[in-house]
C-alpha positions, 0 to 999 in steps of 0.5 A: 640433919647433917652432922657438924663434925667433931670439934677441936680440942679435948673432947671425951672419948669412949673406949670400944675394945678393938675386937668389937671391930674385928670380931664382933662387927663383922657378924652383926647385920642388924642396924638396931644391934649395932647401935645398941651394942655402941650405946652399951659401951658409951653408957657403961663408961659413964657410970661410976659404981662398981657393979655396972648393968643396964635394964630394958627401961634404961634404954627405953627411957632414953628418947634419944636412943630410941628416936634413932631406932626407927619407926617401931622403937619398941620392937627394934629394942626388943630385937636387938637385946634378944640378939646381943644375948644371944650372940653373947655380946650381953650376959642377961641375968633373971632375979626376983627381988621380992615380987617383981622380976627383973633382967639386968643385961651386963657386958660380956667383959672381965667385970660384967662376967664377975657381976654376972656370975655374982647374980647367978650365985647369989652373992649380989643383988641390986639395991637400985640406989647404985644407979645413976641416971645417964642418957644420951645429950649433946655433949657440952661445946669445948672451948674451941667450939665456943670460940669458933661460934662466938667469935671467929675463926681460929688461929694458931696463936689464939689455939694455943691461948685456948688450949692453955685456958682449957687446962686451967679453968673449969669448963662451966666457968669458960661457958660462962664467960663466953656467954657474959662476953656475948650478952656484953657485946665484947666478942673478944678472947682477952675480954673472956680471959680477963673474966677467967683470970679474975675468977681465978685470982679472987673467986667467984662474986656474982655481984662484983663480977657484974661490975668487973665485967662492965669494967672489962667491957669498956677496957677492952671494947677497943680491941674489936671482935674481928680480931679475935684477940 
């Protein structure tokens, strides 16, 4: 399997402290620990709750992450967690709400240290309600990738129009408009843009959309998909 490359346009970024590269990375010689550390940055960034932590099952239940740990993923996960805790990248807190012991992992950052200390002092315990499931999955395609995959090569003029559309319309609308264009064999940007503009001006109405997209298809059928216009 090969990587197709990072797409054009807006993509969601994961903040990684510069110290990871200058101080932490040179110390790590265990591939699983590197993968786990980067995964922690990624996953915590996608959490919305004020107190952010991970448990072992959060790693183990993410199939794509575990597949990347090799032939013995459970063993690699155990080793990576132990190494990350020993190195000080993660802070480990063992608690016993009721009779079931739990092990929490906090990133050794100002926010993580504050939460870790609150657990040690007995000032905070997890309820389980605040955790939102997050797992590795392919990122939703952005408008540039959708264009290249469904219409054709980008040109500077089209790229500018796509960028403006991406700033104007929700990502779900854009993806659905491209899907409609493909289904109706109207592979040109003006057709997709007409759908988006109508939804923006008139709102979404599924039955009306079906009739209007067919009108748009006939209207723009002669523009041709090869030009991409």
